[in-house]
Each structure stands twice: as structure tokens, then as C-alpha cells.
C-alpha positions as CSV (number, residue, x, y, z in Angstrom):
1,M,152.8,95.6,119.5
2,T,151.7,97.1,122.8
3,K,148.9,99.5,122.7
4,L,149.9,102.7,124.6
5,K,147.5,104.8,126.5
6,L,148.5,108.0,124.6
7,G,147.8,108.6,121.0
8,A,149.2,111.4,118.8
9,I,150.1,114.6,120.6
10,P,147.9,117.5,119.5
11,D,149.6,120.7,118.6
12,D,148.0,123.2,121.1
13,K,149.4,126.5,122.3
14,P,150.9,125.6,125.7
15,V,151.0,127.5,129.0
16,K,154.6,127.6,130.2
17,I,155.4,126.2,133.6
18,T,158.7,125.2,135.3
19,L,158.9,121.7,136.7
20,E,161.7,119.6,138.1
21,L,161.5,115.9,137.4
22,P,163.6,113.1,138.9
23,A,166.1,111.8,136.4
24,A,164.5,108.4,136.3
25,L,161.2,109.9,135.4
26,H,162.8,111.9,132.6
27,R,164.5,108.7,131.3
28,D,161.0,107.0,131.3
29,L,159.5,109.9,129.4
30,V,162.3,109.6,126.8
31,A,161.6,105.9,126.4
32,Y,157.9,106.4,126.3
33,G,158.3,109.0,123.6
34,E,160.4,106.6,121.5
35,A,157.8,103.9,121.9
36,L,155.0,106.3,121.0
37,S,156.9,107.5,117.9
38,R,157.3,103.9,116.7
39,E,153.6,103.2,117.3
40,T,152.2,106.4,115.8
41,G,154.8,107.1,113.2
42,Q,154.9,110.7,114.5
43,A,158.0,112.1,116.1
44,V,157.4,113.2,119.7
45,G,160.5,115.4,119.8
46,D,160.9,116.8,123.3
47,P,159.6,114.1,125.8
48,I,158.3,117.0,128.0
49,R,155.4,117.3,125.5
50,L,154.1,114.0,126.9
51,I,153.5,115.3,130.4
52,A,150.3,117.3,129.6
53,P,148.5,114.5,127.7
54,M,149.5,112.0,130.4
55,V,148.1,114.2,133.2
56,E,144.9,114.8,131.1
57,R,144.5,111.1,130.6
58,F,145.1,110.4,134.3
59,I,142.5,113.0,135.3
60,A,140.0,111.8,132.7
61,T,140.2,108.2,133.9
62,D,140.3,108.9,137.7
63,R,136.9,107.8,138.9
64,G,137.4,109.2,142.4
65,F,138.1,112.6,140.9
66,A,135.1,112.4,138.7
67,R,132.8,111.6,141.7
68,A,134.4,114.4,143.7
69,R,133.9,116.8,140.9
70,K,130.2,116.0,140.8
71,V,129.7,116.7,144.5
72,P,128.0,120.2,144.9
73,R,130.1,122.6,146.8
74,A,128.6,124.2,149.9
């Protein structure tokens, strides 16, 4: 089985935002949510719940951002 980059989705109190996604991206989120549900045994429910953990993971693994964050601001 493929190891996905996301694990179980924590149940945190969210901040509400409005976001428009391309239809193809939404279909990909639905498919990812289904794969994640099969892998973790935990129902994802609304695939929109995947966006925050994906963005967090992206930021956490972006080396350029980490370097830029360490640069002192003038």
C-alpha cells in the first residue's frame, strides 16, 4: 500500500475562510480523502478538511521558506 504524506486529521477548531477551487483539484481532494480513509481507517468526511493539513505539511517541508523565516528582518 502507498504511504500517504498525511496522517489522521486532528479535530481542531477551524477558522472559517471562503475559497474557490478548480473542479479538478476538488476531484483530487475527494480521491485523496478516499485513499486516506482506506489507509487510516478513519473517515475523512468532507474533503475540504484535507486542505489545512496539506498546506501545513507543505510549509513544514519547504526548505526555502524555513531559510527565509530564519533571516532577521531589518
